[in-house]
N, C-alpha and C positions, 0 to 999 in steps of 0.2 A: 158850835164849832168855830164861830168867829170870822168866817170869810165874808167878804163883801160880795155883792152881786157880780162884780167883775171877776173876783176871785173864783166864784162858783162857775162862771162861764168859762174861764180859762181851764179850770179843773176838768169840767165836762168835755171841753174840746180836746184836751190832751188825752183823756181817757178814751174818747171815741177814736182819735187818731191811732192810739196804741192798739186798741181792739181791732181796728181795720187792718193793721199790719199783721197781727196774729191770725186773723180770719183768713188771710191770704196764704197761710202756710209757711213752712220752714224756709223756702227759697226767698220769700218776701222778707223774713226776719234777717236772713244772711245779707241781702242787699241793703236793708236798713242799717245794719251794724256797720257795713262798709262805709256808709255815708255818715252815720252818727258820730263815730269815733273821731275822724278828722274834723268834723264840724265843731265839736267841743273845743278842740285846740284853736281853730280859726276864731271862734268867738272869744275865748280866753286871751289869745294874743292880741286881738283887736281891742279888747277892754284894757289890757295892760298897756298897749301902745297909746290909747287915748288918755289914760291916767298919767303916763310919763309925759305926754305932750302938754297936759294941763298943769302938772306940778313941776315939770323939769326934773332932771336927774337929782337935784338937791333935795327934792321932796320925797325921795325913796331912801329908806333905811333898811338894811338887812338885819339890824339889831332888834328892832321892835320893842325894845325896853327903853322907857323914858327915865329910868333912875338906875343907880348902881344897886345890885341885888346882894343880899346876904348869902352866906354859904347854904343855908337851908332853902332859900328861895331858888338858888341856882340848881341845887340838887332836885327840887321838885320840878323845875322846868326841864331838866334832863330826863326825869322819869316820864314827864308828859310827852316830850319829843320822842322818846323810845316807844311809848305806847302808840303814838301817831304812826311811826314807821311800821310797827307790827300790824296796826290796823290797815295801813295802806297795802301791805303785802298779803294780808289775809284774804282779800277779795280775789286777787289772781290765783292764790292757792286753792281756794274753795271752788273757783270756776275753771280750774286747770283743764278739766275734761272738755269744757266748751271751746277753748281756743286751741287745745292740742290736737283736736280731731282733724284740723286742717294741715297738720304737719305730715310730710311724706315719710319721714323717718325720725328716729330719736335724735340724731345729730342735728337735724334742722330745728327741732324743738329746743334743744339745748342752746343752739346759736341764737335763736329768737329770744329766749329768756336772758341770755348773757348780754345781748345788746338792747333788747326792748325794755326790760324791766328797769335797769338802772338809768338809762337815758330818759325814759318817760317819767320816772320818779323825780329825777333832777329837774327836768324841764317843768313839770307840773308844780314842783315845790317852789322853784324860783319865780315862776309866773304868779303863783298864789301869793308869795311874800310881796312881790311888786304891787299886786292889786290891793292887798290888805294895807301895806305901808302907805301906798299912794292915796288910798281912800282916807286914811287917817290925816294925811297932809292936806288933802283936797277939801274934805268935809269936816275935819276936826273931831271925828268919831272913829 
């Protein structure tokens, strides 16, 4: 499987921590989700901030292409981008029952989707591009 001893230790530790959350029941899962979601953004924003600090704003490119692309390559990249958007929204679609159960009524669920999905998609996408682009500038890969 190719994991180092440290990799196996980390895997076993995470597996045990996740099992402990599940063993404590649904309320523990709800509390964990309330902490885990914002924690992902805190870590991503911290990483993006560190990368921008190290590379400067000049080291960040929202193009991510190092050469001019032919029409065929541009078309393929648009298909890839479309597939990424579809795959991004398929998770919330498949898990709709998980997060809609907290809504008090359908209007609240619609408002949450109208504001939550596009805002989170845009923020997550921009932070991801900053991290990937900055990593290229910082480490050359």
